[in-house]
N, CA, C, O and the ligand as a Tripos MOL2 file, in Angstrom:
@<TRIPOS>MOLECULE
protein
  277   275    70     0     0
PROTEIN
NO_CHARGES

@<TRIPOS>ATOM
      1 N          24.5820  -28.0830   -5.5210 N.3       1 MET1
      2 CA         24.7430  -28.0130   -4.0620 C.3       1 MET1
      3 C          26.0200  -27.2600   -3.7030 C.2       1 MET1
      4 O          27.0750  -27.4590   -4.3060 O.2       1 MET1
      5 N          25.8970  -26.4040   -2.7190 N.am      2 LYS2
      6 CA         27.0800  -25.6900   -2.2620 C.3       2 LYS2
      7 C          27.7560  -26.4740   -1.1510 C.2       2 LYS2
      8 O          27.0970  -26.9640   -0.2340 O.2       2 LYS2
      9 N          29.0540  -26.5880   -1.2380 N.am      3 ILE3
     10 CA         29.7560  -27.3050   -0.1710 C.3       3 ILE3
     11 C          30.6890  -26.3990    0.6120 C.2       3 ILE3
     12 O          31.3200  -26.8220    1.5810 O.2       3 ILE3
     13 N          30.7690  -25.1470    0.1800 N.am      4 GLU4
     14 CA         31.5940  -24.2160    0.9380 C.3       4 GLU4
     15 C          30.7120  -23.2350    1.6890 C.2       4 GLU4
     16 O          29.7550  -22.6890    1.1420 O.2       4 GLU4
     17 N          31.0470  -23.0270    2.9330 N.am      5 SER5
     18 CA         30.2820  -22.1310    3.7800 C.3       5 SER5
     19 C          31.2370  -21.2430    4.5620 C.2       5 SER5
     20 O          32.3160  -21.6730    4.9710 O.2       5 SER5
     21 N          30.8240  -20.0050    4.7600 N.am      6 THR6
     22 CA         31.6490  -19.1140    5.5690 C.3       6 THR6
     23 C          31.1410  -19.1530    7.0030 C.2       6 THR6
     24 O          30.0280  -18.7130    7.2930 O.2       6 THR6
     25 N          31.9530  -19.6770    7.8790 N.am      7 LEU7
     26 CA         31.5990  -19.7370    9.2940 C.3       7 LEU7
     27 C          32.0180  -18.4490    9.9850 C.2       7 LEU7
     28 O          33.1340  -17.9630    9.7960 O.2       7 LEU7
     29 N          31.1180  -17.9060   10.7820 N.am      8 THR8
     30 CA         31.4330  -16.7120   11.5670 C.3       8 THR8
     31 C          31.4050  -17.0680   13.0390 C.2       8 THR8
     32 O          30.3930  -17.5460   13.5520 O.2       8 THR8
     33 N          32.4980  -16.8380   13.7070 N.am      9 CYS9
     34 CA         32.5840  -17.1380   15.1340 C.3       9 CYS9
     35 C          31.7400  -16.1460   15.9300 C.2       9 CYS9
     36 O          31.8900  -14.9370   15.7530 O.2       9 CYS9
     37 N          30.8530  -16.6330   16.8040 N.am     10 PRO10
     38 CA         30.0130  -15.7240   17.5940 C.3      10 PRO10
     39 C          30.7900  -15.0230   18.7060 C.2      10 PRO10
     40 O          30.3110  -14.0340   19.2610 O.2      10 PRO10
     41 N          31.9620  -15.5110   19.0320 N.am     11 SER11
     42 CA         32.7350  -14.9020   20.1110 C.3      11 SER11
     43 C          33.5940  -13.7470   19.6260 C.2      11 SER11
     44 O          33.6310  -12.6880   20.2520 O.2      11 SER11
     45 N          34.2880  -13.9500   18.5060 N.am     12 CYS12
     46 CA         35.2480  -12.9320   18.0730 C.3      12 CYS12
     47 C          34.9500  -12.3820   16.6810 C.2      12 CYS12
     48 O          35.5740  -11.4110   16.2530 O.2      12 CYS12
     49 N          34.0010  -12.9970   15.9690 N.am     13 GLY13
     50 CA         33.6530  -12.4940   14.6510 C.3      13 GLY13
     51 C          34.5740  -12.9680   13.5440 C.2      13 GLY13
     52 O          34.4470  -12.5300   12.4010 O.2      13 GLY13
     53 N          35.4930  -13.8510   13.8680 N.am     14 HIS14
     54 CA         36.4090  -14.3910   12.8680 C.3      14 HIS14
     55 C          35.6290  -15.1580   11.8010 C.2      14 HIS14
     56 O          34.7540  -15.9650   12.1120 O.2      14 HIS14
     57 N          35.9620  -14.8930   10.5440 N.am     15 LYS15
     58 CA         35.2870  -15.5870    9.4490 C.3      15 LYS15
     59 C          36.2450  -16.5500    8.7790 C.2      15 LYS15
     60 O          37.4240  -16.2500    8.5950 O.2      15 LYS15
     61 N          35.7270  -17.7040    8.4200 N.am     16 SER16
     62 CA         36.5560  -18.6990    7.7660 C.3      16 SER16
     63 C          35.7280  -19.4710    6.7610 C.2      16 SER16
     64 O          34.6240  -19.9230    7.0630 O.2      16 SER16
     65 N          36.2710  -19.6180    5.5610 N.am     17 ILE17
     66 CA         35.5730  -20.4110    4.5430 C.3      17 ILE17
     67 C          35.9750  -21.8700    4.7150 C.2      17 ILE17
     68 O          37.1540  -22.2180    4.6590 O.2      17 ILE17
     69 N          34.9710  -22.7110    4.9230 N.am     18 GLU18
     70 CA         35.2310  -24.1250    5.1770 C.3      18 GLU18
     71 C          34.4430  -24.9860    4.2030 C.2      18 GLU18
     72 O          33.3110  -24.6610    3.8470 O.2      18 GLU18
     73 N          35.0440  -26.0710    3.7830 N.am     19 ALA19
     74 CA         34.3300  -27.0430    2.9630 C.3      19 ALA19
     75 C          33.5590  -27.9770    3.8790 C.2      19 ALA19
     76 O          34.1110  -28.5050    4.8440 O.2      19 ALA19
     77 N          32.2780  -28.1820    3.5770 N.am     20 MET20
     78 CA         31.4440  -29.0220    4.4280 C.3      20 MET20
     79 C          31.4980  -30.4610    3.9410 C.2      20 MET20
     80 O          31.5490  -30.7190    2.7380 O.2      20 MET20
     81 N          31.4850  -31.3990    4.8870 N.am     21 PRO21
     82 CA         31.3590  -32.7970    4.4810 C.3      21 PRO21
     83 C          29.9730  -33.0140    3.8710 C.2      21 PRO21
     84 O          28.9840  -32.4990    4.3930 O.2      21 PRO21
     85 N          29.8910  -33.7620    2.7860 N.am     22 THR22
     86 CA         28.6210  -33.8760    2.0710 C.3      22 THR22
     87 C          27.7100  -34.9550    2.6380 C.2      22 THR22
     88 O          26.5220  -34.9920    2.3180 O.2      22 THR22
     89 N          28.2450  -35.8200    3.4660 N.am     23 ASN23
     90 CA         27.4220  -36.9370    3.9360 C.3      23 ASN23
     91 C          27.3980  -37.0450    5.4480 C.2      23 ASN23
     92 O          27.0350  -38.0850    5.9970 O.2      23 ASN23
     93 N          27.7850  -35.9730    6.1200 N.am     24 ALA24
     94 CA         27.8070  -36.0270    7.5780 C.3      24 ALA24
     95 C          27.6400  -34.6240    8.1260 C.2      24 ALA24
     96 O          27.7970  -33.6360    7.4090 O.2      24 ALA24
     97 N          27.3220  -34.5540    9.4040 N.am     25 CYS25
     98 CA         27.2290  -33.2660   10.0620 C.3      25 CYS25
     99 C          28.4760  -33.0270   10.8880 C.2      25 CYS25
    100 O          29.0320  -33.9450   11.4910 O.2      25 CYS25
    101 N          28.9000  -31.7830   10.9020 N.am     26 GLN26
    102 CA         30.0440  -31.4340   11.7320 C.3      26 GLN26
    103 C          29.5450  -30.7430   12.9860 C.2      26 GLN26
    104 O          28.9780  -29.6520   12.9280 O.2      26 GLN26
    105 N          29.7640  -31.3900   14.1140 N.am     27 PHE27
    106 CA         29.2410  -30.8720   15.3740 C.3      27 PHE27
    107 C          30.1470  -29.8330   15.9980 C.2      27 PHE27
    108 O          29.6740  -28.8990   16.6460 O.2      27 PHE27
    109 N          31.4290  -29.9850   15.8100 N.am     28 PHE28
    110 CA         32.3570  -29.0950   16.4880 C.3      28 PHE28
    111 C          33.2370  -28.3950   15.4680 C.2      28 PHE28
    112 O          33.6010  -28.9450   14.4300 O.2      28 PHE28
    113 N          33.5610  -27.1560   15.8130 N.am     29 TYR29
    114 CA         34.4820  -26.4170   14.9700 C.3      29 TYR29
    115 C          35.3120  -25.5220   15.8630 C.2      29 TYR29
    116 O          34.7740  -24.7660   16.6710 O.2      29 TYR29
    117 N          36.6130  -25.6070   15.7190 N.am     30 ASP30
    118 CA         37.4930  -24.7720   16.5200 C.3      30 ASP30
    119 C          37.7870  -23.4880   15.7580 C.2      30 ASP30
    120 O          38.3510  -23.5180   14.6640 O.2      30 ASP30
    121 N          37.4020  -22.3700   16.3430 N.am     31 CYS31
    122 CA         37.6070  -21.0790   15.7050 C.3      31 CYS31
    123 C          39.0940  -20.8240   15.4640 C.2      31 CYS31
    124 O          39.9280  -21.0170   16.3480 O.2      31 CYS31
    125 N          39.4010  -20.3820   14.2350 N.am     32 GLY32
    126 CA         40.7830  -20.0780   13.9170 C.3      32 GLY32
    127 C          41.2490  -18.7530   14.4920 C.2      32 GLY32
    128 O          42.4410  -18.4450   14.4630 O.2      32 GLY32
    129 N          40.3160  -17.9650   15.0170 N.am     33 GLY33
    130 CA         40.6800  -16.6620   15.5590 C.3      33 GLY33
    131 C          40.9460  -16.7100   17.0490 C.2      33 GLY33
    132 O          42.0220  -16.3260   17.5090 O.2      33 GLY33
    133 N          39.9510  -17.1910   17.8150 N.am     34 CYS34
    134 CA         40.0800  -17.1590   19.2700 C.3      34 CYS34
    135 C          40.1830  -18.5480   19.8920 C.2      34 CYS34
    136 O          40.4380  -18.6770   21.0900 O.2      34 CYS34
    137 N          39.9830  -19.5990   19.0700 N.am     35 GLY35
    138 CA         40.1430  -20.9470   19.5920 C.3      35 GLY35
    139 C          38.9180  -21.5100   20.2770 C.2      35 GLY35
    140 O          38.9560  -22.6280   20.7920 O.2      35 GLY35
    141 N          37.8210  -20.7490   20.2930 N.am     36 THR36
    142 CA         36.5930  -21.2420   20.8970 C.3      36 THR36
    143 C          36.0760  -22.4490   20.1290 C.2      36 THR36
    144 O          36.0680  -22.4610   18.8990 O.2      36 THR36
    145 N          35.6460  -23.4540   20.8650 N.am     37 ARG37
    146 CA         35.0370  -24.6080   20.2120 C.3      37 ARG37
    147 C          33.5480  -24.3410   20.0210 C.2      37 ARG37
    148 O          32.7840  -24.2840   20.9840 O.2      37 ARG37
    149 N          33.1510  -24.1800   18.7630 N.am     38 LEU38
    150 CA         31.7540  -23.9060   18.4600 C.3      38 LEU38
    151 C          30.9630  -25.2040   18.4420 C.2      38 LEU38
    152 O          31.4420  -26.2420   17.9850 O.2      38 LEU38
    153 N          29.7390  -25.1180   18.9510 N.am     39 LYS39
    154 CA         28.7990  -26.2370   18.8950 C.3      39 LYS39
    155 C          27.5180  -25.7250   18.2700 C.2      39 LYS39
    156 O          27.2510  -24.5240   18.3140 O.2      39 LYS39
    157 N          26.7090  -26.6180   17.6820 N.am     40 PRO40
    158 CA         25.4470  -26.1610   17.0760 C.3      40 PRO40
    159 C          24.5370  -25.5280   18.1200 C.2      40 PRO40
    160 O          24.5330  -25.9330   19.2820 O.2      40 PRO40
    161 N          23.7630  -24.5280   17.6920 N.am     41 LYS41
    162 CA         22.7420  -23.9670   18.5680 C.3      41 LYS41
    163 C          21.6290  -24.9840   18.7410 C.2      41 LYS41
    164 O          21.4620  -25.8800   17.9130 O.2      41 LYS41
    165 N          20.8550  -24.8430   19.8400 N.am     42 PRO42
    166 CA         19.7240  -25.7610   20.0290 C.3      42 PRO42
    167 C          18.8060  -25.7570   18.8060 C.2      42 PRO42
    168 O          18.4000  -24.6930   18.3380 O.2      42 PRO42
    169 N          18.4820  -26.9300   18.2950 N.am     43 GLY43
    170 CA         17.6110  -27.0290   17.1330 C.3      43 GLY43
    171 C          18.3510  -27.1050   15.8170 C.2      43 GLY43
    172 O          17.7690  -27.4530   14.7900 O.2      43 GLY43
    173 N          19.6310  -26.7810   15.8430 N.am     44 ASP44
    174 CA         20.4260  -26.9160   14.6380 C.3      44 ASP44
    175 C          21.2240  -28.2070   14.6890 C.2      44 ASP44
    176 O          21.5730  -28.7080   15.7580 O.2      44 ASP44
    177 N          21.5020  -28.7320   13.4960 N.am     45 CYS45
    178 CA         22.1360  -30.0530   13.4580 C.3      45 CYS45
    179 C          23.6520  -29.9730   13.4390 C.2      45 CYS45
    180 O          24.3380  -30.9280   13.8050 O.2      45 CYS45
    181 N          24.1700  -28.8320   13.0100 N.am     46 CYS46
    182 CA         25.6250  -28.7700   12.9020 C.3      46 CYS46
    183 C          26.0900  -27.3150   12.9420 C.2      46 CYS46
    184 O          25.2740  -26.3960   12.8740 O.2      46 CYS46
    185 N          27.3770  -27.1140   13.0510 N.am     47 VAL47
    186 CA         27.9020  -25.7630   13.1680 C.3      47 VAL47
    187 C          27.6500  -24.9310   11.9110 C.2      47 VAL47
    188 O          27.5580  -23.7050   11.9820 O.2      47 VAL47
    189 N          27.5400  -25.5990   10.7640 N.am     48 PHE48
    190 CA         27.3020  -24.8410    9.5330 C.3      48 PHE48
    191 C          25.8910  -24.2650    9.4990 C.2      48 PHE48
    192 O          25.6710  -23.1630    8.9950 O.2      48 PHE48
    193 N          24.9380  -25.0220   10.0400 N.am     49 CYS49
    194 CA         23.5630  -24.5170   10.0860 C.3      49 CYS49
    195 C          23.4380  -23.3690   11.0920 C.2      49 CYS49
    196 O          22.6030  -22.4810   10.9220 O.2      49 CYS49
    197 N          24.2590  -23.3900   12.1240 N.am     50 SER50
    198 CA         24.1810  -22.3510   13.1500 C.3      50 SER50
    199 C          24.9950  -21.1130   12.8060 C.2      50 SER50
    200 O          24.5470  -19.9880   13.0270 O.2      50 SER50
    201 N          26.1790  -21.3170   12.2730 N.am     51 TYR51
    202 CA         27.1060  -20.1920   12.1250 C.3      51 TYR51
    203 C          27.5640  -19.9490   10.6930 C.2      51 TYR51
    204 O          28.2840  -18.9890   10.4210 O.2      51 TYR51
    205 N          27.1440  -20.8250    9.7730 N.am     52 GLY52
    206 CA         27.5970  -20.6820    8.4030 C.3      52 GLY52
    207 C          26.6340  -19.8800    7.5510 C.2      52 GLY52
    208 O          25.5230  -19.5620    7.9750 O.2      52 GLY52
    209 N          27.0720  -19.5590    6.3490 N.am     53 THR53
    210 CA         26.2450  -18.8060    5.4110 C.3      53 THR53
    211 C          25.3550  -19.7270    4.5920 C.2      53 THR53
    212 O          24.4020  -19.2760    3.9560 O.2      53 THR53
    213 N          25.6640  -21.0110    4.6100 N.am     54 VAL54
    214 CA         24.9330  -21.9880    3.8150 C.3      54 VAL54
    215 C          24.5840  -23.1760    4.7140 C.2      54 VAL54
    216 O          25.4350  -23.6430    5.4710 O.2      54 VAL54
    217 N          23.3520  -23.6670    4.6410 N.am     55 PRO55
    218 CA         23.0250  -24.8700    5.4270 C.3      55 PRO55
    219 C          23.8660  -26.0530    4.9610 C.2      55 PRO55
    220 O          24.3570  -26.0760    3.8320 O.2      55 PRO55
    221 N          24.0230  -27.0220    5.8350 N.am     56 CYS56
    222 CA         24.8520  -28.1680    5.4850 C.3      56 CYS56
    223 C          24.2180  -28.9780    4.3550 C.2      56 CYS56
    224 O          23.0060  -28.9060    4.1540 O.2      56 CYS56
    225 N          25.0090  -29.7400    3.6230 N.am     57 PRO57
    226 CA         24.5040  -30.4830    2.4590 C.3      57 PRO57
    227 C          23.2920  -31.3710    2.7350 C.2      57 PRO57
    228 O          22.3550  -31.3590    1.9370 O.2      57 PRO57
    229 N          23.2630  -32.1460    3.8310 N.am     58 PRO58
    230 CA         22.0620  -32.9660    4.0720 C.3      58 PRO58
    231 C          20.7960  -32.1250    4.1950 C.2      58 PRO58
    232 O          19.7230  -32.5620    3.7770 O.2      58 PRO58
    233 N          20.9040  -30.9310    4.7600 N.am     59 VAL59
    234 CA         19.7440  -30.0520    4.8730 C.3      59 VAL59
    235 C          19.3800  -29.4650    3.5120 C.2      59 VAL59
    236 O          18.2000  -29.3460    3.1830 O.2      59 VAL59
    237 N          20.3860  -29.0970    2.7210 N.am     60 GLN60
    238 CA         20.1130  -28.6040    1.3740 C.3      60 GLN60
    239 C          19.3870  -29.6540    0.5610 C.2      60 GLN60
    240 O          18.4840  -29.3350   -0.2120 O.2      60 GLN60
    241 N          19.7780  -30.9050    0.7310 N.am     61 GLU61
    242 CA         19.2090  -31.9900   -0.0510 C.3      61 GLU61
    243 C          17.7790  -32.2930    0.3630 C.2      61 GLU61
    244 O          16.9140  -32.5520   -0.4740 O.2      61 GLU61
    245 N          17.5450  -32.2580    1.6730 N.am     62 SER62
    246 CA         16.2290  -32.6800    2.1470 C.3      62 SER62
    247 C          15.2280  -31.5420    2.1770 C.2      62 SER62
    248 O          14.0330  -31.7740    2.3660 O.2      62 SER62
    249 N          15.6880  -30.3340    1.9960 N.am     63 GLY63
    250 CA         14.7830  -29.2100    2.0200 C.3      63 GLY63
    251 C          14.8340  -28.4550    3.3210 C.2      63 GLY63
    252 O          15.3140  -28.9630    4.3340 O.2      63 GLY63
    253 N          14.3290  -27.2240    3.2870 N.am     64 LYS64
    254 CA         14.4030  -26.3730    4.4550 C.3      64 LYS64
    255 C          13.6090  -26.9390    5.6190 C.2      64 LYS64
    256 O          12.4960  -27.4350    5.4410 O.2      64 LYS64
    257 N          14.1730  -26.8640    6.7850 N.am     65 GLY65
    258 CA         13.4670  -27.2820    7.9800 C.3      65 GLY65
    259 C          13.6840  -28.7350    8.3590 C.2      65 GLY65
    260 O          13.2720  -29.1690    9.4340 O.2      65 GLY65
    261 N          14.3200  -29.4780    7.4910 N.am     66 VAL66
    262 CA         14.6050  -30.8690    7.8200 C.3      66 VAL66
    263 C          16.0800  -30.9900    8.1990 C.2      66 VAL66
    264 O          16.9680  -30.6260    7.4290 O.2      66 VAL66
    265 N          16.3090  -31.4910    9.3610 N.am     67 PHE67
    266 CA         17.6870  -31.5550    9.8440 C.3      67 PHE67
    267 C          18.2680  -32.9310    9.6640 C.2      67 PHE67
    268 O          17.5740  -33.9440    9.7430 O.2      67 PHE67
    269 N          19.5410  -32.9400    9.4250 N.am     68 CYS68
    270 CA         20.2380  -34.2160    9.4180 C.3      68 CYS68
    271 C          20.3830  -34.7000   10.8620 C.2      68 CYS68
    272 O          20.2290  -33.9170   11.8000 O.2      68 CYS68
    273 N          20.6690  -35.9480   11.0320 N.am     69 SER69
    274 CA         20.6800  -36.5040   12.3810 C.3      69 SER69
    275 C          22.0970  -36.6180   12.9210 C.2      69 SER69
    276 O          22.2940  -37.0690   14.0490 O.2      69 SER69
    277 ZN         36.4420  -16.9140   17.5720 Zn       70 ZN70
@<TRIPOS>BOND
     1     1     2 1
     2     2     3 1
     3     3     4 2
     4     3     5 am
     5     5     6 1
     6     6     7 1
     7     7     8 2
     8     7     9 am
     9     9    10 1
    10    10    11 1
    11    11    12 2
    12    11    13 am
    13    13    14 1
    14    14    15 1
    15    15    16 2
    16    15    17 am
    17    17    18 1
    18    18    19 1
    19    19    20 2
    20    19    21 am
    21    21    22 1
    22    22    23 1
    23    23    24 2
    24    23    25 am
    25    25    26 1
    26    26    27 1
    27    27    28 2
    28    27    29 am
    29    29    30 1
    30    30    31 1
    31    31    32 2
    32    31    33 am
    33    33    34 1
    34    34    35 1
    35    35    36 2
    36    35    37 am
    37    37    38 1
    38    38    39 1
    39    39    40 2
    40    39    41 am
    41    41    42 1
    42    42    43 1
    43    43    44 2
    44    43    45 am
    45    45    46 1
    46    46    47 1
    47    47    48 2
    48    47    49 am
    49    49    50 1
    50    50    51 1
    51    51    52 2
    52    51    53 am
    53    53    54 1
    54    54    55 1
    55    55    56 2
    56    55    57 am
    57    57    58 1
    58    58    59 1
    59    59    60 2
    60    59    61 am
    61    61    62 1
    62    62    63 1
    63    63    64 2
    64    63    65 am
    65    65    66 1
    66    66    67 1
    67    67    68 2
    68    67    69 am
    69    69    70 1
    70    70    71 1
    71    71    72 2
    72    71    73 am
    73    73    74 1
    74    74    75 1
    75    75    76 2
    76    75    77 am
    77    77    78 1
    78    78    79 1
    79    79    80 2
    80    79    81 am
    81    81    82 1
    82    82    83 1
    83    83    84 2
    84    83    85 am
    85    85    86 1
    86    86    87 1
    87    87    88 2
    88    87    89 am
    89    89    90 1
    90    90    91 1
    91    91    92 2
    92    91    93 am
    93    93    94 1
    94    94    95 1
    95    95    96 2
    96    95    97 am
    97    97    98 1
    98    98    99 1
    99    99   100 2
   100    99   101 am
   101   101   102 1
   102   102   103 1
   103   103   104 2
   104   103   105 am
   105   105   106 1
   106   106   107 1
   107   107   108 2
   108   107   109 am
   109   109   110 1
   110   110   111 1
   111   111   112 2
   112   111   113 am
   113   113   114 1
   114   114   115 1
   115   115   116 2
   116   115   117 am
   117   117   118 1
   118   118   119 1
   119   119   120 2
   120   119   121 am
   121   121   122 1
   122   122   123 1
   123   123   124 2
   124   123   125 am
   125   125   126 1
   126   126   127 1
   127   127   128 2
   128   127   129 am
   129   129   130 1
   130   130   131 1
   131   131   132 2
   132   131   133 am
   133   133   134 1
   134   134   135 1
   135   135   136 2
   136   135   137 am
   137   137   138 1
   138   138   139 1
   139   139   140 2
   140   139   141 am
   141   141   142 1
   142   142   143 1
   143   143   144 2
   144   143   145 am
   145   145   146 1
   146   146   147 1
   147   147   148 2
   148   147   149 am
   149   149   150 1
   150   150   151 1
   151   151   152 2
   152   151   153 am
   153   153   154 1
   154   154   155 1
   155   155   156 2
   156   155   157 am
   157   157   158 1
   158   158   159 1
   159   159   160 2
   160   159   161 am
   161   161   162 1
   162   162   163 1
   163   163   164 2
   164   163   165 am
   165   165   166 1
   166   166   167 1
   167   167   168 2
   168   167   169 am
   169   169   170 1
   170   170   171 1
   171   171   172 2
   172   171   173 am
   173   173   174 1
   174   174   175 1
   175   175   176 2
   176   175   177 am
   177   177   178 1
   178   178   179 1
   179   179   180 2
   180   179   181 am
   181   181   182 1
   182   182   183 1
   183   183   184 2
   184   183   185 am
   185   185   186 1
   186   186   187 1
   187   187   188 2
   188   187   189 am
   189   189   190 1
   190   190   191 1
   191   191   192 2
   192   191   193 am
   193   193   194 1
   194   194   195 1
   195   195   196 2
   196   195   197 am
   197   197   198 1
   198   198   199 1
   199   199   200 2
   200   199   201 am
   201   201   202 1
   202   202   203 1
   203   203   204 2
   204   203   205 am
   205   205   206 1
   206   206   207 1
   207   207   208 2
   208   207   209 am
   209   209   210 1
   210   210   211 1
   211   211   212 2
   212   211   213 am
   213   213   214 1
   214   214   215 1
   215   215   216 2
   216   215   217 am
   217   217   218 1
   218   218   219 1
   219   219   220 2
   220   219   221 am
   221   221   222 1
   222   222   223 1
   223   223   224 2
   224   223   225 am
   225   225   226 1
   226   226   227 1
   227   227   228 2
   228   227   229 am
   229   229   230 1
   230   230   231 1
   231   231   232 2
   232   231   233 am
   233   233   234 1
   234   234   235 1
   235   235   236 2
   236   235   237 am
   237   237   238 1
   238   238   239 1
   239   239   240 2
   240   239   241 am
   241   241   242 1
   242   242   243 1
   243   243   244 2
   244   243   245 am
   245   245   246 1
   246   246   247 1
   247   247   248 2
   248   247   249 am
   249   249   250 1
   250   250   251 1
   251   251   252 2
   252   251   253 am
   253   253   254 1
   254   254   255 1
   255   255   256 2
   256   255   257 am
   257   257   258 1
   258   258   259 1
   259   259   260 2
   260   259   261 am
   261   261   262 1
   262   262   263 1
   263   263   264 2
   264   263   265 am
   265   265   266 1
   266   266   267 1
   267   267   268 2
   268   267   269 am
   269   269   270 1
   270   270   271 1
   271   271   272 2
   272   271   273 am
   273   273   274 1
   274   274   275 1
   275   275   276 2
@<TRIPOS>SUBSTRUCTURE
     1 MET1         2 RESIDUE 1 A MET
     2 LYS2         6 RESIDUE 1 A LYS
     3 ILE3        10 RESIDUE 1 A ILE
     4 GLU4        14 RESIDUE 1 A GLU
     5 SER5        18 RESIDUE 1 A SER
     6 THR6        22 RESIDUE 1 A THR
     7 LEU7        26 RESIDUE 1 A LEU
     8 THR8        30 RESIDUE 1 A THR
     9 CYS9        34 RESIDUE 1 A CYS
    10 PRO10       38 RESIDUE 1 A PRO
    11 SER11       42 RESIDUE 1 A SER
    12 CYS12       46 RESIDUE 1 A CYS
    13 GLY13       50 RESIDUE 1 A GLY
    14 HIS14       54 RESIDUE 1 A HIS
    15 LYS15       58 RESIDUE 1 A LYS
    16 SER16       62 RESIDUE 1 A SER
    17 ILE17       66 RESIDUE 1 A ILE
    18 GLU18       70 RESIDUE 1 A GLU
    19 ALA19       74 RESIDUE 1 A ALA
    20 MET20       78 RESIDUE 1 A MET
    21 PRO21       82 RESIDUE 1 A PRO
    22 THR22       86 RESIDUE 1 A THR
    23 ASN23       90 RESIDUE 1 A ASN
    24 ALA24       94 RESIDUE 1 A ALA
    25 CYS25       98 RESIDUE 1 A CYS
    26 GLN26      102 RESIDUE 1 A GLN
    27 PHE27      106 RESIDUE 1 A PHE
    28 PHE28      110 RESIDUE 1 A PHE
    29 TYR29      114 RESIDUE 1 A TYR
    30 ASP30      118 RESIDUE 1 A ASP
    31 CYS31      122 RESIDUE 1 A CYS
    32 GLY32      126 RESIDUE 1 A GLY
    33 GLY33      130 RESIDUE 1 A GLY
    34 CYS34      134 RESIDUE 1 A CYS
    35 GLY35      138 RESIDUE 1 A GLY
    36 THR36      142 RESIDUE 1 A THR
    37 ARG37      146 RESIDUE 1 A ARG
    38 LEU38      150 RESIDUE 1 A LEU
    39 LYS39      154 RESIDUE 1 A LYS
    40 PRO40      158 RESIDUE 1 A PRO
    41 LYS41      162 RESIDUE 1 A LYS
    42 PRO42      166 RESIDUE 1 A PRO
    43 GLY43      170 RESIDUE 1 A GLY
    44 ASP44      174 RESIDUE 1 A ASP
    45 CYS45      178 RESIDUE 1 A CYS
    46 CYS46      182 RESIDUE 1 A CYS
    47 VAL47      186 RESIDUE 1 A VAL
    48 PHE48      190 RESIDUE 1 A PHE
    49 CYS49      194 RESIDUE 1 A CYS
    50 SER50      198 RESIDUE 1 A SER
    51 TYR51      202 RESIDUE 1 A TYR
    52 GLY52      206 RESIDUE 1 A GLY
    53 THR53      210 RESIDUE 1 A THR
    54 VAL54      214 RESIDUE 1 A VAL
    55 PRO55      218 RESIDUE 1 A PRO
    56 CYS56      222 RESIDUE 1 A CYS
    57 PRO57      226 RESIDUE 1 A PRO
    58 PRO58      230 RESIDUE 1 A PRO
    59 VAL59      234 RESIDUE 1 A VAL
    60 GLN60      238 RESIDUE 1 A GLN
    61 GLU61      242 RESIDUE 1 A GLU
    62 SER62      246 RESIDUE 1 A SER
    63 GLY63      250 RESIDUE 1 A GLY
    64 LYS64      254 RESIDUE 1 A LYS
    65 GLY65      258 RESIDUE 1 A GLY
    66 VAL66      262 RESIDUE 1 A VAL
    67 PHE67      266 RESIDUE 1 A PHE
    68 CYS68      270 RESIDUE 1 A CYS
    69 SER69      274 RESIDUE 1 A SER
    70 ZN70       277 GROUP 0 **** ****
């Protein structure tokens, strides 16, 4: 399982490698570039699923298309 994901800010394009929590979803992420508070897109469970390069660990574990709560 991958626990590191590169988050890309949709506002400024700032990229940041972040370690994901393995047993929880992260709903908010403050961009290190412009300070925008990122939230998951509709239908996504967390910021990593919306803006990261790797789905969050609960999604990796349960398979594609299944979201953590
Ligand atoms: Zn930003």
